[in-house]
N, C-alpha and C positions, 0 to 999 in steps of 0.2 A: 283330572283324569285324562288318559290318552288311550287310543285304541292300539297303540304299539308300544312294547316295552322299552324301545329306544327313545321314546318321547315322554318320559315320566315327568309329570308336573304336580306340584303341591297346591291344592286349592284352598278353600276356606280354612280347613284344618287337616292337612295331610293329603296323601295320595290314596285313591281308592279306585277299584275297578271290579268288573265281573270276574268271578273266579274261573280260571282256566282260559279266559279270553284275554282280559287285560291284566288281571292279577294272577301271576304265575310264579313258579320258582325262579325263572329267569329274571322277572321283574324284581323280586325280593333280593336276589343276589346282586343285581346291578345297583339297587339302592344301598345295600350294605357295603358294596365296594366303593361306591361314591362317597358314603359316609366315612369309610376308612381313609380314602384319599384326602377328604376334607380335613379329617383329624390330623393326618400326617403333615399336610401343608400348613395348617394353622399352628402346629406345634413343632416346626422344624428346629427351632432353637431351644426347645424345652426338653429336658431329659425325660420327664414323665408325662406321657400322654393321658388325656382324660379317660377314665373308665366308663363303660356303657352298661346300663341295665336294660334288659329286654323283657317286656311284659306282653301279654296277649289276652284276648277275650275268649268267649265260648264258641266262636264261629267255627265252621267246618275247616279242619286242618290248621287252625291258627297256631297250635303248639308246634306243628311241623315247620310251618313257615318261620316261626321264631327261631327254631333250631337251625334252619338254613341260613338265616341272617347271622346267627352267632358263629356258625362255621366259617363264614367269609371274614367276619371281623377277627376271629381268632387266627385265621391263616395270615392276616395282615399284622399280627402282633398286637392287636388291640385287646386290652383286658376287658372281658365282658362277663356278666352273670345273667342267667336266664331264670325267670320266675318258675317255681316248680308247679305252678297251677295258674288258671286264669286269674286275672287281677283287674280291678277297676282302673281306668286310665288315670284318675287323680292320684292313685297310689304311686304310679310311675313318676308322675310330675313331682310329687313330694320327695321321692328318692333322688331326683336330680337337684333338689334344693338342699339335701342333707348328706348324701353319700356318694353320688355319681356325677360325673361331668355332663353326661348326655343320656337320654333315654330313647328307646324305640318301643312303640306299642303296635302290635299286629291287631288291628281292629278296623271295622268299617262303621263304628259308632252306631248311628240310628238307621243306617241303610238296610235294605232288604237282605234276606238270608244268603242270597247268591252273590253278594258283594263281600269283599274283604279289602283291607287297606293297611297303610303304614302312617303312624303319626310320629313325629320327632319332637322330643321334649328337651328342654334346657332351662336351667335356673328356675325350676318350679312351674314352668308353663310351656305351651307350645312354642317351638322355635319361631322366632320372628321372621317376617318376609325377607329381610336382608340375608338371613342364614339360609332359608329354603331356596332362595334364588341362587346362591352360591352352590348349594347342594345339587340343584338341578343341572348346573353346568358340569359338575364332577360326574354326576350319574350318567349324563349323556355320553361321556367319553370312557366310562368305566368298563374294564375288562375283568370280570370276577376272578380272583385268585383262588383256585380250587385245590391247592396243595393241602395235604393232610396236616392237621394240627390237633392237639389234644382238645377234646370237646369242652365247651364252656361249662363251668360248674352251674348247678341249679340250686336255688335257695328259696325258702318261703319268705315272702315280704309282708305277709298279712299283718303280723304283729306291729311292724314299723308303721303301717298305715293306721291301724286301730289306735295305737298309742298317739299318733298325730291328732286324730279326731278327738280322742279323750282329753288331749291338752287344750282343746278349744271349747268343748262342751262337757259338762259333768254328766256323762251318759247314764251311769247307774242311778243317780238321783232323779234325772229327768224321766227315765223309763219307769221308775217305781212310783212316781207321782202323777202319771198320766190320768186325766179325769175320766177316761173311757177308752174304748177300742180305737186303735189307729190301724188303717189298712195300708200296707206297703206292697206295691206292685213292682216286682223286679223285671217284668217283661222278658223273662227267661235269660236276662243278661248277667254280666259279670258282677253287678252289685250284690247279687245273692251269695257270692263267694265269701262275703264278710257278714252275712245276715246273722249268723250264730253269735258273733262277737259284738256287733254294733246294734242289732235289733232284737236282742234276746230278752223278751218280756212276755208275760201272759196277756198283756194288753195289745201286743202287736199281732195283727193278722197278716200273715205273709201269703201272697198269691203269685202265681207264675214264677216261682223261685227255682223250679227244676232246670237242669241243664238241657237245652234243646237247641241244636244248631239251626233248626228251621223256625225257631221262635214261635212255635205253636201256630204257624201260618199267618202271623201278624207281622207288621213292620215294627221293630222295637224303637219307635219314635214316640215320646210321651206327649202326643197331641190328642185332642178330644175324640177324634174318630177312632183312635186305637185303644181307648180307655173305657169301653163299655162295661167290661167285667169289673173294673175298679169302681166305677160309679155305682153299678148294681150292688156290689158288695158293701159299699159305704151305706147305702140305703137299707139293705137287709139287716146289717149288723148294728145299725144306728150308731155309726162310728163318729168319733170326734172330728176326724178328717181322713182323707185318703191321699196318698202320694205315690208317685211313680218315678222310676229311674230308667234311663234309656239303655241301649245295648252295652255301652261301656261305662255307664254310671256317672257321666259328668253332667248330664242334663237332668232337670227336675221338673215335675208337674205336680199340681195340687188340686184336690177336689174338696169342696167345703162339706161341712156337716149336713148340709141339705142335699148333697149329691150333685152340686153344681161345679162344673169345670171352671177353674179360675185361670184367666189368661195371664201370660207373663206381665202384661201391662197392669194387672191387678196384684199379682204376687210381689213384684218388685217394690211398689210403694209400701206394702205391709211390712216387708222385710227391712227396707230402709228406715221407715218410721220407728220400728222397734230397735234397730241397731244404733240409731242416733241417741237413744236413751240408754241402751245397754252399754255401749262402748264409747259413748261421747265422741262419736266420729268427727274428725276434722279433715278437710281436704276435698278435692274435686269429686263430683259425681260424674262418671263417664258411662255413656250407654250407646248401644248401636243405634244407627239412624232409623232402624225399624221399630224402635221402642216408643212408649207413650209419654203423655204430658204430666202425669201425676208425680212421677219422680222429679221432674223438672220443677214442679211447684213446691214440692217438699224441700228440695235443695235450696230454692230461693228463700223459702220461709226460714230455713236454718242458716242462711247467709253463706252457703257453700257455692263455689264455682261449679259450672255445669258445662259439659261438652259432649257432642255427638261424634261417633266414629263410624267408619265403614263397617259393614256386617262381617262378623268373624271375631271370636273372642280373642284371637291373637293380638288384635289392635288394642283392645282394652288392657290385656295383660302387659303389653309393652308400655303403656302409659302408667300402669301400676308400678312398674319397675323404675321408669325414668322420671316420673312426676309424683307429686303428692296427691294420690287418688285414694279416696276413702271407700268408694263403692263403685262396682262395675256390673253391668247387666247387659245381656243380649236377648233378643226376642225368642230365640230357639230354646230358652230355658236354662241359660247359664248365669250364675250369680257368684260374685266374689266380693270380699270386703277386707279392709285393712286389718292386719294382724295374722292373716293366713297366707298361704302361697297365692301368687297371682293367677289362679286357675279356677275355672268353674268346677264345682264338686257337688254332685247330687246327694250323696250321703250326708255331707256336712250341712247342706241346706235343709234336708229332711229333719235332722236333729235340731236345727235352729227353730224350725216351725213347731216341733214338739215342745221345745223349751218355751216358746211364746205362749203355747196353750197352758203350760204349767204356771209360768210366772205371772201371766195376765189374768188367768182364770176365765178367758174368753174363748168362744168358738171362732173359727175362721170367718163365719158370717158376721159375727159381732165385730171382729177386728177390722174387716173390710168396711163395714158400715161406718165405723169411726173414721176411717180414712176418707170415705166419701163425704161425710159430714163436714170435714175440715178442708178437703182439697177438690171436691167435685166428683162427678160420675165419669166412668170410662167404659165405653163400649168399643172394643177393639176386634177387628175381623181381618183375617188374611185369606186371600184367594189366589190360587195359581191358575194362570191362563196359558194354554198351549199356543205356541207361535208356529208359523210355517217353517222358520229356520232360526237357528241360534243367533243372538245378537253379538257380534264380535267385539264391539267397542261400547262399553256401558256409558262412558262420558259423552261420546258423540250422540248416542241414542237420547241421553238426557237433555243435551243442548238443543237438539232438533225438536224434542217434545215441548221443551220450555217455550219455544217461539210460538207455539200454537195455543198457549194458555190464554183464556179470557181473564179479565180483571176481577171478575167475580165467578164463583162456582156455587150453584144452588143457593144463591142469595147471600153468600158470604164472601167478603173481600179477600183476595189473595194478598197476604202481607209479606211473604218471603218465599224463597225457594232454596233448595240445598241439592247440590249435584255431586256429593262426595261418593255416593254409591247409588246410582239410579237418580230419579228425580223425586224429591220430596217437596210437597207443596204445603206451606203453612198458612192457615186461614184464621179468620177471627175466632176468638174463644179458644185458642190453642188447637183447634181441630186440624187434622193433617191427613194427607194422602201421599202414599209412596208407590212409585212404579219402578221396579228393579228387575232388570233382565238377569237370568241365570248366568250367562256367559259361557257355560259349557254344554247346555242343552237348550232346545227350543222351548223355553219356558219363561213366562213373565210373572213375577211375584208381585201381587198388589196388596197393599196394606192400608187400612184407614182406621181412624179413631175419632169419635165424636162423643157427645153425652148420651146418645141413644142408639140402640141397634138399628132402628129404622133409618136414621140419618147416615149411619156408617154404611149401610147397604146401598144407599143412594149414591154415596161418594164412590163406592166400588163400581157401581153401574156406570157412573160418569167416566171412570178410568177405562172401562171396557170399550165404551163408545169412542173415547179419545184415541185409543190404540187402533181401533177399526178404521179410523179416518187417516191414520199415519201412512 
C-alpha cells in the first residue's frame, strides 16, 4: 500500500488502501491502465489478447470501482466481463483457470470497512510476485486512456463457482446427512452471495449474512476476537461446529462443538490427516513460516517432503503450480490441496469439514483429540506489537536479531533459525518462535507454538523483551 496513487505496490495479496485517500478512482484507473499495458506488451506477437474477468466484494462502492476498471480496459481494446453482483474471490480465481486469462477483484479482503483494494488473479491463483513486480512498473508509468468505449458486459458467475465446488464435494449428500446444526458466519462478506446454493440446508444456521458495507462494526477477519457471536451461537444451538469466512471468502475459521476457537495450527493437521486418507495425497506439504509443527509431523509420518515459505499464499500457490505439492496452508486461514485450483477457498474448506463430520461420525473435538494422541499437543498464539517506526528491511532486521540470540531460551536449546520472512527460532521438541516485521506499518508480529498455553506465552514474553533490547 502507498499513500500516493502514483506509487501503487502489491503487498502480500494485492494493493489496498483507505478509501478516498489511497484507494481512489485515479488509483483504480492507473492499475487498470497498467494491466492493459502489461497485456499489450506480453502479447505483442499474439493476435488474441487474454480476456479479463472482473469481480468485486460487498464493500463501499466496489461495484463502481469495478466498472471504472472495466472502462479503462475496454478503452484499450481488452475484452473484459464484469460480474453482475458481488462474488467470492476464489470464484474469480476459478474463472482464470477455466474461462479467462486474467482476473481482477475489487476487495480489501479481511481489512476494516474503510479500506478497499485490488487483487490480480492468474491461472487459478493470485498473480505471482514476478507478475506483480512487472505490473507495478507499468502502473507507475500509466496514463489512463479515458476515451469512450462500449461498456463491458455483465454476467452472473455464481453457477460457475457453485458447479466447481460441487465437482469437489457432494454438497447435497453432505448437507442432508449432517449429524446436527452447523453455524456458518459470513461476517457480512461476499461468501453469503452463494449461501443459498452452497449452504442450503435446515441444519445450517447462517449468521451475519446480510450485505453491510460497514461489516456490522467488526473487522471481517475470522480470528477469535471477531468471532464472539459465532462462538456464542455454537454454544446456544449446541451445534456440531461453527465456521466463518472472511470479507471476500478465501479465509476460513473453525469453532469446535464445545465452542472453542481452533487455531490454524490445529485446523491444518485435522484437514491434512483427513485428506491423506480421502484423496491418498502424494507430494510436498508446503506451509507458511508462521505455521505450526503438527503438519510437519504428519507429513513426516506419511513420508511426504515438507517445506516452509514466506508469509503470503501466493508463495504456496506458485509452488503448487511449479512443483508436486499436495497440501498448502498459511496461518491466516488459507488452505488448499491437490486436485483443486491452487488457491485458498473458505467455502470449499467449510464443505470439507462438514464432510469430515459426516464421513467420520466424529465431532471437531474428537477429531482433534485423535490428532493430538498421534502427533502431540499444539498451543499456538500470535501477538502483534507496535513499533516506533516501520522496519524497512525484514532480512536485515532478522540478521541483527539473530546475533543477539542466546544458545538456550527458557531452558530449551536453540536448534536452528530461519530468516526467509523475519526470524524464526526452532527449539527442542519442535517448539518455535517467530518475529516478523510488517514492512508497511510500525508493527511486529510475533508467533509461538509449544505444547502448552503457559509456555507459549512465556516465549512471546521473551520475544517482547528481546525487541525492547534491540
